C-alpha positions in Angstrom: 154.8 -110.0 -169.1 152.6 -110.3 -165.9 150.0 -112.3 -164.5 146.7 -110.3 -163.2 143.8 -111.1 -160.9 140.7 -112.6 -161.3 137.6 -110.4 -161.2 136.9 -112.1 -157.3 136.9 -114.4 -154.5 133.2 -114.7 -155.2 133.7 -116.8 -158.5 133.7 -120.6 -158.5 137.2 -122.1 -157.0 139.2 -123.5 -159.4 140.4 -126.8 -159.3 144.0 -126.7 -157.5 145.2 -129.9 -159.7 143.7 -128.6 -163.0 144.9 -124.7 -162.1 147.0 -123.8 -159.5 147.9 -121.0 -160.1 144.0 -119.6 -160.3 143.9 -121.8 -157.3 146.3 -119.8 -155.2 145.2 -116.5 -156.7 141.4 -117.1 -155.3 142.9 -117.8 -151.6 144.5 -114.4 -151.8 141.4 -112.8 -153.0 139.8 -114.7 -150.3 142.3 -113.3 -147.9 142.5 -109.7 -149.1 138.0 -109.8 -149.2 138.5 -110.5 -145.7 139.8 -107.5 -145.0 137.6 -105.0 -146.8 135.8 -102.4 -144.3 132.6 -102.4 -145.6 132.2 -106.2 -144.0 133.8 -105.3 -141.1 133.5 -101.9 -139.8 129.9 -101.7 -139.1 130.3 -104.0 -135.7 132.4 -101.4 -134.1 130.9 -98.1 -134.6 130.2 -96.0 -131.5 126.7 -94.2 -131.3 126.6 -90.6 -132.5 127.8 -88.3 -129.6 125.8 -85.0 -128.5 128.4 -82.5 -130.8 130.2 -83.2 -133.6 131.9 -86.3 -135.1 135.1 -85.5 -136.7 136.9 -88.0 -138.7 140.7 -88.1 -139.1 143.0 -90.9 -140.3 145.9 -92.1 -142.9 146.8 -95.2 -144.4 146.5 -97.3 -147.7 142.9 -98.4 -146.6 142.0 -95.3 -146.1 139.6 -94.7 -149.0 138.0 -97.9 -148.7 137.4 -96.9 -144.6 136.1 -93.5 -145.3 133.7 -94.9 -148.1 132.4 -97.9 -145.6 132.0 -95.2 -142.7 130.0 -92.9 -145.1 127.8 -95.6 -146.1 127.3 -96.8 -142.6 126.9 -93.7 -140.3 123.6 -92.3 -139.7 122.4 -89.6 -142.5 121.1 -87.7 -140.3 123.9 -87.6 -137.8 126.6 -84.6 -138.8 129.7 -86.4 -140.1 133.2 -84.4 -141.4 136.8 -84.6 -141.5 139.8 -85.7 -143.3 141.8 -88.4 -144.0 145.0 -89.3 -146.4 146.3 -92.4 -148.3 148.4 -93.6 -150.7 148.0 -91.9 -154.1 145.7 -93.8 -156.5 144.2 -95.7 -153.4 141.0 -93.9 -153.7 138.4 -96.3 -154.7 135.3 -95.6 -156.8 132.4 -94.2 -155.0 130.2 -96.6 -154.5 126.7 -95.8 -155.7 124.3 -93.6 -153.5 127.1 -93.2 -150.8 127.3 -89.3 -150.5 130.8 -87.4 -149.4 131.0 -86.5 -146.2 134.8 -86.6 -145.2 137.3 -85.3 -147.6 140.0 -87.5 -148.7 143.4 -86.5 -150.2 146.2 -88.8 -151.4 150.2 -88.6 -150.4 153.4 -91.0 -151.2 154.2 -94.1 -149.9 156.8 -95.3 -148.7 159.0 -92.4 -148.5 157.0 -89.2 -147.4 156.1 -85.9 -149.7 154.7 -82.3 -149.2 151.8 -83.5 -150.0 151.6 -85.8 -146.6 153.4 -83.1 -144.8 149.8 -81.0 -145.7 147.9 -83.2 -144.6 149.2 -83.8 -141.2 149.6 -80.2 -140.6 145.4 -79.4 -141.6 144.8 -83.1 -139.3 146.3 -81.5 -136.5 144.6 -78.0 -137.1 141.4 -80.1 -137.1 142.0 -80.8 -133.4 141.5 -77.2 -132.3 138.2 -76.3 -130.9 137.2 -80.1 -130.0 135.0 -80.5 -126.9 133.5 -83.0 -124.3 130.5 -83.5 -126.2 132.5 -84.2 -129.6 134.1 -87.7 -131.2 136.6 -87.9 -132.9 136.7 -91.2 -135.0 140.5 -92.2 -136.3 140.3 -94.8 -139.4 144.1 -96.0 -139.1 145.6 -98.8 -141.7 149.1 -99.4 -143.0 151.4 -97.1 -144.4 150.0 -94.3 -142.4 153.8 -93.8 -141.0 154.7 -92.6 -144.0 151.2 -90.6 -145.0 151.6 -89.1 -142.0 154.4 -86.4 -141.9 155.1 -83.9 -139.5 158.7 -83.3 -138.6 159.4 -82.4 -135.2 160.9 -79.4 -134.6 164.7 -78.9 -135.9 163.9 -81.5 -139.1 163.2 -81.0 -142.6 160.8 -83.0 -144.9 164.0 -83.7 -146.7 165.4 -84.9 -143.4 162.5 -87.3 -142.9 162.7 -88.1 -146.4 166.3 -89.1 -146.0 165.6 -90.7 -143.0 163.0 -92.8 -143.7 165.0 -94.3 -147.1 167.8 -95.4 -144.8 165.5 -97.5 -142.3 163.6 -98.8 -145.5 166.9 -99.8 -147.2 168.4 -101.1 -143.7 167.0 -104.2 -142.8 165.6 -102.5 -139.5 161.8 -104.6 -138.5 158.6 -102.3 -138.5 158.9 -102.2 -134.8 162.2 -100.4 -135.1 161.6 -98.2 -138.1 158.1 -96.8 -136.3 160.0 -96.2 -132.8 162.3 -93.7 -134.6 159.3 -92.2 -136.6 157.3 -92.0 -133.5 160.1 -89.8 -132.3 160.9 -87.8 -134.5 157.3 -86.8 -135.7 155.0 -84.0 -133.9 151.7 -86.1 -134.6 152.6 -90.1 -134.6 153.0 -91.7 -131.5 150.0 -90.9 -129.5 150.4 -87.2 -130.4 147.2 -86.9 -132.6 144.9 -88.7 -129.8 146.4 -85.9 -127.0 145.9 -83.2 -129.3 142.4 -84.1 -129.5 141.4 -83.7 -125.9 138.9 -83.5 -124.4 137.2 -85.3 -126.7 136.6 -88.8 -126.8 138.8 -90.5 -129.5 137.9 -93.9 -131.1 140.4 -95.5 -133.1 139.5 -98.2 -135.8 142.3 -99.6 -137.2 143.3 -102.6 -139.7 146.7 -104.1 -138.7 149.4 -105.1 -141.1 151.8 -105.7 -138.3 152.8 -108.7 -136.6 151.2 -109.1 -133.2 148.5 -106.6 -134.2 150.0 -103.8 -131.6 148.1 -100.3 -132.2 151.3 -98.7 -131.0 153.2 -99.5 -134.1 150.3 -99.6 -136.9 151.1 -96.3 -138.7 153.2 -95.3 -136.0 150.2 -95.2 -133.5 149.3 -91.5 -133.7 146.4 -92.2 -131.4 147.6 -94.4 -128.7 150.2 -94.4 -126.0 154.0 -95.1 -126.5 155.5 -97.1 -124.5 159.2 -96.9 -126.4 161.4 -94.2 -125.7 163.8 -91.5 -127.1 166.9 -94.0 -125.9 165.4 -96.6 -127.7 165.0 -94.5 -130.7 168.5 -93.5 -130.7 169.7 -96.8 -130.0 168.5 -98.0 -133.6 169.6 -94.8 -135.4 173.1 -95.7 -134.0 172.3 -99.6 -134.6 171.6 -99.3 -138.4 174.0 -96.3 -139.3 171.7 -93.5 -139.5 172.3 -90.2 -139.0 170.1 -87.4 -137.8 171.3 -83.4 -137.3 173.0 -82.5 -134.2 170.3 -80.2 -132.7 167.3 -83.2 -133.3 170.2 -85.8 -131.4 170.4 -83.5 -128.6 166.9 -83.3 -127.9 167.0 -87.1 -128.3 169.4 -87.2 -125.7 167.8 -84.9 -123.2 164.4 -86.8 -123.8 162.6 -83.5 -125.3 161.0 -85.3 -128.0 159.5 -87.9 -125.9 156.3 -89.4 -126.6 152.9 -89.6 -124.4 152.9 -92.9 -122.7 150.3 -95.3 -121.2 149.6 -93.6 -118.1 148.8 -90.2 -119.6 145.4 -89.0 -119.0 145.1 -87.4 -122.5 144.1 -91.5 -123.0 141.4 -91.7 -120.6 138.0 -92.6 -122.1 139.4 -93.7 -125.7 139.1 -96.8 -127.0 140.8 -98.9 -130.2 138.9 -101.8 -132.0 140.9 -104.3 -134.8 138.4 -104.0 -137.4 141.0 -106.7 -139.5 143.7 -108.6 -138.9 145.9 -110.7 -140.9 145.2 -113.8 -139.0 141.6 -113.6 -140.0 142.8 -113.3 -143.4 144.5 -116.3 -143.2 142.0 -117.8 -141.0 139.6 -117.3 -144.3 142.0 -118.6 -146.8 142.6 -121.4 -145.1 138.5 -122.5 -144.4 138.4 -121.7 -148.5 141.3 -124.3 -149.3 139.7 -126.4 -147.0 136.4 -126.1 -149.3 138.4 -127.6 -151.8 139.2 -130.1 -150.3 142.6 -130.0 -149.1 144.1 -129.7 -145.4 145.2 -126.2 -144.7 147.8 -125.2 -142.1 148.9 -121.6 -140.8 152.3 -121.4 -140.1 152.0 -117.7 -138.5 151.0 -114.7 -138.9 154.1 -113.2 -137.3 156.8 -114.3 -139.7 159.9 -111.8 -139.6 163.4 -111.8 -141.1 164.7 -111.1 -143.8 162.5 -112.2 -147.3 164.5 -114.5 -148.8 165.7 -116.4 -145.9 162.1 -117.1 -144.6 161.5 -118.2 -148.6 164.4 -120.8 -148.1 163.1 -121.9 -144.6 159.4 -122.4 -146.5 160.9 -124.0 -149.3 162.4 -126.8 -147.3 159.3 -127.1 -145.2 157.6 -127.9 -148.8 160.1 -129.9 -150.1 159.6 -132.2 -146.9 156.3 -132.3 -147.4 156.1 -133.3 -151.1 159.1 -136.0 -150.3 158.2 -137.6 -147.1 154.7 -136.3 -146.0 155.8 -134.4 -143.0 155.1 -132.4 -141.2 152.0 -132.0 -143.3 150.3 -134.6 -145.1 149.6 -134.1 -148.8 147.6 -132.5 -150.5 148.1 -129.6 -148.5 148.6 -125.8 -148.5 150.9 -124.2 -146.1 149.7 -120.5 -145.2 152.1 -118.1 -143.3 151.8 -113.9 -143.0 153.8 -111.0 -141.5 156.1 -108.7 -142.6 159.6 -109.8 -143.5 162.2 -107.4 -144.5 164.8 -106.7 -147.7 168.2 -105.4 -146.9 169.4 -103.5 -149.8 172.7 -105.0 -151.2 175.6 -102.8 -152.1 175.5 -103.1 -156.0 178.9 -103.5 -158.0 180.3 -100.9 -160.5 177.9 -101.0 -163.4 175.7 -103.4 -162.0 172.5 -102.8 -162.8 170.0 -101.4 -159.9 167.1 -104.0 -159.1 163.5 -104.2 -158.6 161.3 -105.5 -156.0 159.9 -105.9 -152.7 159.4 -108.6 -150.0 157.0 -110.8 -151.7 159.4 -110.7 -154.7 162.5 -111.3 -152.9 160.6 -114.2 -150.7 159.7 -116.0 -154.1 163.4 -115.9 -155.0 164.6 -117.3 -152.1 161.9 -120.2 -152.3 162.6 -120.8 -155.9 166.0 -121.4 -154.7 165.1 -123.8 -152.1 162.3 -125.5 -153.8 165.0 -126.3 -156.7 162.2 -127.4 -159.2 160.3 -129.5 -156.5 157.5 -131.3 -158.7 153.7 -130.6 -157.3 154.6 -127.6 -155.3 153.8 -124.0 -156.1 153.1 -121.0 -154.8 152.1 -117.3 -154.3 153.6 -114.7 -152.0 151.8 -111.2 -152.4 151.3 -107.9 -150.2 147.7 -107.7 -149.3 147.5 -103.8 -150.7 148.3 -105.0 -154.4 151.6 -103.2 -154.1 155.0 -105.0 -153.6 157.5 -102.3 -152.3 157.3 -99.3 -154.8 156.4 -101.9 -157.9 153.4 -102.1 -159.8 153.0 -106.1 -158.9 151.7 -107.4 -155.8 154.0 -110.3 -155.4 155.2 -113.4 -157.9 154.1 -116.5 -158.5 156.5 -119.7 -158.1 156.2 -123.0 -160.3 157.8 -126.4 -160.6 159.4 -125.3 -163.5 160.2 -121.3 -162.4 164.3 -122.2 -162.2 164.0 -123.9 -165.7 162.0 -121.2 -167.8 164.2 -117.9 -165.8 167.5 -120.1 -167.0 166.0 -120.4 -170.5 165.4 -116.7 -170.6 169.4 -115.9 -169.6 168.2 -115.5 -165.7 170.3 -116.4 -163.1 169.1 -116.6 -159.6 172.2 -115.4 -157.7 172.7 -112.4 -159.7 169.0 -111.0 -159.1 169.2 -111.9 -155.6 173.0 -110.3 -155.4 170.8 -106.9 -156.7 167.4 -107.6 -154.9 165.8 -107.5 -158.8 162.9 -110.0 -158.0 161.1 -107.9 -160.5 163.4 -108.4 -163.4 163.8 -112.3 -162.7 159.7 -112.9 -162.6 158.6 -110.5 -165.0 161.0 -112.1 -167.5 159.0 -115.1 -167.0 155.4 -113.8 -166.8 155.1 -114.8 -163.2 154.3 -111.5 -161.8 151.0 -111.2 -159.8 149.3 -108.0 -160.6 146.0 -106.8 -158.9 146.4 -102.9 -158.5 145.5 -101.6 -155.4 143.1 -103.9 -153.2 142.0 -101.0 -150.5 143.2 -102.7 -147.8 146.2 -103.8 -146.3 147.1 -106.7 -143.5 150.6 -107.1 -144.8 152.6 -110.0 -146.3 150.2 -113.3 -147.6 152.3 -116.5 -148.4 150.4 -119.6 -149.9 152.4 -123.0 -151.0 150.4 -125.5 -152.9 152.3 -128.8 -152.5 149.7 -131.6 -154.2 
């Protein structure tokens, strides 16, 4: 069994005391709605150029970003291009908005041949650009996997293996994307460099702690301050092998990315159209409108998901039991990008399923120990927790008791990273489907 979302954040606000789960779901919807491109993109659009406007991009919000641009760009101004998004992430086309930009789909989080073909076509579209032309780049989280163009000496199979090993290693997003940039022919500023002499304007939705455009989707349109030596150190730290010729290129600096002083970036600009902090602030405002105090811990929380869950649980218990450091009733909000290190399975042990949000909720549940009057929701704002069909999960005062009644032992599910199986058994998966945006982790704890 699963719990699905209500239709819209615009519906009447549920009473947090009468319907705590529905109230937490409402806060999630408010946060997601704040990051939808149609309401944010228009303020950052440049004037049409003397020449052509070519739109290029990648990310899980690519479909909604394209449709927002098509609706907002002057109807008499030329507009064309290609953007790649994740499978099943193209929203229904709004009535009266003609298609002017091609959208294609590819795999995430492990890249596939469709992503490679899209990246090759996107790079080909930079040929023949002039100083009179404008390139609008639409970049959002997920672009690192969707925009895959292996460096010389690497195959797609190599990139798939390396990507999977990085995802399972517990490496944080900055480390993963440093490697991805140096093993690519399009990321790490290379796409923007290929657009010269055209002007490049990047419109981006942040899904990374710190909102660094060089990290979002591995920064295809912005200079890269990391080095081949950095990438090598990360690969060695996590024991990830690369083919010997590629390692030699990293050691010699042959695969170095364009740096901040590169003239190729002159006249370019980057605009954040949505960030995690903005979404958390919108959720906090909604909580206050319902008569609750709201506290944002941070939009940059990283670390092992289960451990971050334990820390949040300890904080929530302190509030519930002692009214400190926050007074009850209140909502505690946080965001960022936690990680999951995949544990080795014991012989005969079933493979686990789940993502960061579910792993957080398992850690949180254990730390709360059934604490009365505490409810929580953790979910990915793109609607997909890892590679599953849920966005995240709910936690309630009776989570542990209901799971035990179903024969589910929390430690067993933690041992094999099986948050999906744990919360599915008690009907506490949170399912939204793709939201068409992505500002990463959303966590809300309600203490009454």
